[in-house]
LOKOLTI-796790 format. One record per residue (C-alpha): residue number from 1; residue in one letter; x, y, z. Coordinates in nm, 4 decimals, always signed. Layout:
// LOKOLTI-796790
R pos code       c1       c2       c3
R NUM    A        X        Y        Z
...
***
This chain:
// LOKOLTI-796790
R pos code       c1       c2       c3
R   1    E  -6.7805 +17.3643  +4.1022
R   2    G  -6.8128 +17.1924  +4.4155
R   3    T  -6.5142 +17.1227  +4.6261
R   4    S  -6.4581 +16.9236  +4.9407
R   5    D  -6.5152 +17.2376  +5.1107
R   6    C  -6.8126 +17.3035  +4.9988
R   7    F  -7.1549 +17.2105  +4.8199
R   8    D  -7.2923 +17.3049  +4.4584
R   9    F  -7.6644 +17.2832  +4.5308
R  10    D  -7.7165 +17.3250  +4.1938
R  11    K  -7.5695 +16.9858  +4.1163
R  12    I  -7.7006 +16.7983  +4.3718
R  13    G  -8.0613 +16.9314  +4.3401
R  14    I  -8.1688 +16.9740  +4.7175
R  15    G  -8.4937 +17.1707  +4.7531
R  16    F  -8.7676 +17.2439  +5.0075
R  17    N  -9.1265 +17.1520  +5.0156
R  18    W  -9.0510 +16.8565  +4.7106
R  19    A  -9.2805 +16.5790  +4.6476
R  20    A  -9.2656 +16.3058  +4.4319
R  21    P  -9.5236 +16.3175  +4.1545
R  22    K  -9.8498 +16.1708  +4.2639
R  23    R -10.0214 +15.8701  +4.0254
R  24    E -10.3481 +16.0282  +3.8363
R  25    A -10.6396 +15.8484  +3.6970
R  26    I -10.6100 +15.8967  +3.3248
R  27    F -10.9146 +15.6727  +3.2464
R  28    A -11.1530 +15.5081  +3.4936
R  29    D -11.5070 +15.3334  +3.4415
R  30    D -11.6890 +15.1498  +3.7233
R  31    F -11.9886 +15.1645  +3.5444
R  32    E -12.1994 +15.2734  +3.8067
R  33    S -12.3402 +15.5845  +3.6490
R  34    Y -12.5126 +15.3750  +3.3465
R  35    T -12.8640 +15.3082  +3.3442
R  36    N -12.9719 +15.0939  +3.1218
R  37    L -12.8861 +14.7103  +3.2353
R  38    Y -12.8617 +14.3972  +3.0327
R  39    G -12.7686 +14.5882  +2.7145
R  40    F -12.5097 +14.7741  +2.5680
R  41    T -12.6344 +15.1038  +2.4598
R  42    D -12.4806 +15.3059  +2.7494
R  43    L -12.1053 +15.1559  +2.6689
R  44    V -12.1464 +15.2805  +2.2892
R  45    N -12.2936 +15.5792  +2.3991
R  46    A -11.9791 +15.6378  +2.6375
R  47    N -11.7583 +15.5444  +2.3257
R  48    Y -11.7002 +15.2066  +2.3814
R  49    E -11.6323 +14.9641  +2.1021
R  50    V -11.8720 +14.6114  +2.1319
R  51    V -11.8089 +14.3946  +1.8429
R  52    N -12.0358 +14.0839  +1.8697
R  53    G -11.8182 +13.8589  +1.6625
R  54    S -12.0814 +13.5662  +1.7519
R  55    N -12.3311 +13.7537  +1.5799
R  56    D -12.5780 +13.6603  +1.8562
R  57    A -12.7309 +13.9697  +2.0148
R  58    E -12.7513 +13.7423  +2.3709
R  59    S -12.3415 +13.6961  +2.3506
R  60    A -12.2518 +14.0369  +2.3168
R  61    W -12.0764 +14.2031  +2.6294
R  62    R -12.3559 +14.4176  +2.7918
R  63    L -12.4058 +14.5914  +3.1377
R  64    W -12.5363 +14.3562  +3.4686
R  65    N -12.5703 +14.4431  +3.8082
R  66    T -12.5403 +14.2451  +4.1349
R  67    A -12.8957 +14.3353  +4.2627
R  68    G -13.0260 +14.2384  +3.9139
R  69    D -13.1530 +13.9333  +3.7208
R  70    P -12.9824 +13.5802  +3.7274
R  71    L -12.7195 +13.5065  +3.5060
R  72    R -12.9050 +13.2259  +3.3554
R  73    L -12.9378 +12.9709  +3.6926
R  74    D -12.6941 +13.1671  +3.8713
R  75    P -12.7178 +13.4416  +4.1026
R  76    P -12.6100 +13.7640  +4.0004
R  77    D -12.3733 +13.8833  +4.2371
R  78    I -12.0804 +13.7351  +4.1558
R  79    D -11.7386 +13.7558  +4.2882
R  80    S -11.4982 +14.0625  +4.2658
R  81    M -11.8070 +14.2709  +4.1094
R  82    T -12.0104 +14.5403  +4.2955
R  83    G -12.2892 +14.7482  +4.2023
R  84    N -12.3001 +14.7663  +3.7927
R  85    Y -12.0525 +14.5385  +3.5767
R  86    V -12.0234 +14.4412  +3.2412
R  87    I -11.9862 +14.0527  +3.1413
R  88    T -12.0352 +13.8639  +2.8294
R  89    D -12.1996 +13.5125  +2.9358
R  90    S -12.1967 +13.2284  +2.6879
R  91    D -12.4776 +13.0370  +2.9251
R  92    L -12.7436 +13.3715  +2.8063
R  93    T -12.6037 +13.2744  +2.4897
R  94    G -12.8138 +13.0922  +2.2026
R  95    A -12.6387 +12.8419  +1.9517
R  96    A -12.3656 +13.0415  +1.8981
R  97    V -12.0327 +12.9952  +1.9693
R  98    M -11.8164 +13.3211  +2.1571
R  99    A -11.6360 +13.5734  +2.0017
R 100    E -11.6933 +13.8871  +2.1865
R 101    E -11.4739 +14.2372  +2.2219
R 102    L -11.5054 +14.5319  +2.4527
R 103    I -11.2714 +14.7831  +2.3458
R 104    T -11.2223 +15.0975  +2.5532
R 105    P -11.2542 +15.5107  +2.4290
R 106    P -10.8994 +15.5963  +2.3016
R 107    I -10.7243 +15.6864  +2.6014
R 108    D -10.4700 +15.9742  +2.6082
R 109    A -10.1493 +15.8783  +2.8055
R 110    T  -9.9119 +16.1028  +2.5788
R 111    N  -9.8038 +16.3158  +2.8905
R 112    Y  -9.7897 +16.0135  +3.1347
R 113    F  -9.5332 +15.7827  +3.2456
R 114    K  -9.5311 +15.4635  +3.4851
R 115    L  -9.8524 +15.3396  +3.3424
R 116    K -10.0655 +15.0904  +3.5362
R 117    L -10.4013 +14.9464  +3.4618
R 118    T -10.6018 +14.7901  +3.7394
R 119    F -10.9378 +14.5828  +3.7235
R 120    N -11.1411 +14.3607  +3.9069
R 121    K -11.2351 +14.0480  +3.6952
R 122    N -11.4688 +13.7200  +3.7374
R 123    Y -11.3716 +13.4404  +3.4671
R 124    R -11.5479 +13.1341  +3.5015
R 125    V -11.5024 +12.7990  +3.2714
R 126    Y -11.7131 +12.5052  +3.2706
R 127    V -11.4629 +12.2377  +3.3758
R 128    D -11.6115 +11.9374  +3.1749
R 129    E -11.5594 +12.1386  +2.8643
R 130    T -11.3623 +11.8834  +2.6200
R 131    E -11.4348 +12.1080  +2.2700
R 132    Y -11.4197 +12.4581  +2.3642
R 133    D -11.1100 +12.6475  +2.5188
R 134    Q -11.3194 +12.9249  +2.6304
R 135    I -11.0556 +13.1876  +2.6215
R 136    A -11.0245 +13.5360  +2.8043
R 137    E -10.7617 +13.8012  +2.7361
R 138    L -10.6568 +14.1476  +2.7851
R 139    D -10.5042 +14.3302  +2.5017
R 140    V -10.3622 +14.6680  +2.4186
R 141    R -10.3135 +14.8626  +2.1198
R 142    V -10.1160 +15.1902  +2.0486
R 143    K -10.1735 +15.4756  +1.7917
R 144    D  -9.8686 +15.5919  +1.5807
R 145    P  -9.8486 +15.9888  +1.6263
R 146    D  -9.7064 +16.0182  +1.3050
R 147    T -10.0298 +15.8547  +1.1016
R 148    G -10.2832 +15.8415  +1.3531
R 149    V -10.3117 +15.4738  +1.2421
R 150    W -10.3909 +15.2461  +1.5104
R 151    G -10.1226 +14.9288  +1.5634
R 152    D -10.2196 +14.5829  +1.5670
R 153    W -10.3577 +14.4446  +1.9268
R 154    I -10.0417 +14.3270  +2.1804
R 155    N -10.1603 +14.0493  +2.4525
R 156    L -10.1227 +14.1272  +2.8107
R 157    L -10.3704 +13.8709  +2.9747
R 158    H -10.4497 +13.5039  +2.8946
R 159    F -10.6930 +13.2884  +3.0530
R 160    E -10.7766 +12.9582  +2.9487
R 161    G -10.9900 +12.6583  +3.0311
R 162    P -11.0418 +12.3854  +3.0400
R 163    G -10.7939 +12.2608  +3.2782
R 164    A -10.8063 +12.5892  +3.4543
R 165    E -10.9630 +12.6600  +3.7853
R 166    E -11.3566 +12.6941  +3.7654
R 167    Y -11.3176 +13.0153  +3.9186
R 168    N -11.0808 +13.2888  +3.8739
R 169    T -11.1491 +13.6676  +4.0419
R 170    T -10.8544 +13.7916  +4.1589
R 171    P -10.8165 +14.1870  +4.0876
R 172    E -10.5582 +14.2142  +3.8036
R 173    E -10.2502 +14.4605  +3.8115
R 174    V -10.1056 +14.5039  +3.4599
R 175    D  -9.8111 +14.7398  +3.3804
R 176    L  -9.8601 +14.9597  +3.0966
R 177    S  -9.4859 +15.1331  +3.0981
R 178    A  -9.3811 +14.9949  +2.7752
R 179    Y  -9.6910 +15.2394  +2.6486
R 180    D  -9.5792 +15.5698  +2.8302
R 181    E  -9.6578 +15.8651  +2.6544
R 182    S  -9.9069 +15.7266  +2.4250
R 183    E -10.2265 +15.6971  +2.3063
R 184    I -10.3702 +15.3573  +2.3698
R 185    Q -10.6624 +15.1145  +2.3763
R 186    L -10.7994 +14.8123  +2.5799
R 187    R -10.9449 +14.5422  +2.4767
R 188    W -11.1174 +14.2743  +2.7027
R 189    H -11.1731 +13.9559  +2.4435
R 190    Y -11.3847 +13.6690  +2.5167
R 191    F -11.3973 +13.3734  +2.2677
R 192    D -11.3953 +13.0030  +2.1648
R 193    A -11.7036 +12.9551  +2.4560
R 194    F -12.0110 +12.7743  +2.3736
R 195    N -12.2340 +12.7215  +2.6809
R 196    D -11.9910 +12.7917  +2.9092
R 197    Y -11.9986 +13.0077  +3.1799
R 198    W -11.8729 +13.3743  +3.1529
R 199    F -11.5708 +13.6540  +3.1701
R 200    A -11.6771 +13.9670  +3.3672
R 201    I -11.4915 +14.3138  +3.4583
R 202    D -11.5365 +14.5623  +3.6893
R 203    D -11.3752 +14.9080  +3.8274
R 204    I -11.0984 +14.9816  +3.5660
R 205    V -10.8482 +15.2603  +3.5954
R 206    V -10.5519 +15.3540  +3.3857
R 207    S -10.3129 +15.5302  +3.5944
R 208    G  -9.9883 +15.7056  +3.5420
R 209    E  -9.7542 +15.9821  +3.6794
R 210    P  -9.7615 +16.3348  +3.4921
***
């Protein structure tokens, strides 16, 4: 045992050349490797799930580019998006109410803690809308390690208009530490919009310390 005359180095844990654990990217996608613009084929091939709840092909989450085709009457180089990005745009949709989901592949964070998500978003609402809420959300779900069954979706972020600012383009940082050492999926969900602009995301990174 340590005494007043000496130190017990095993107990106080002093070491040389020790460094704190470094944060690592567990899952990351900036969409730059995808080449099939204006559709979601590349997303599906990368094991995303694209749910087109409105049953209108133009509603679904799809790949876009800041130097590509216009977003109806708007230029494609919208704030916070760089190069390729993904978007669901009710302005491009036919006569359908949005109900669109983009779900990541399973993200294996079972050997990580202090989980964190960062991503860029561009959420734009039609401020004069009176009927539809134009809801954009981020959700997470966790796989039960014993049964292999995915749990219910848990809401992490919620944006809603009208009443919101027309433009909301701040980068997002979300604490996922409640789901440390788990297998998770993330969902970007855009619904209850009708000819009311869009929800776009880019530069997704889920990171943690091993």
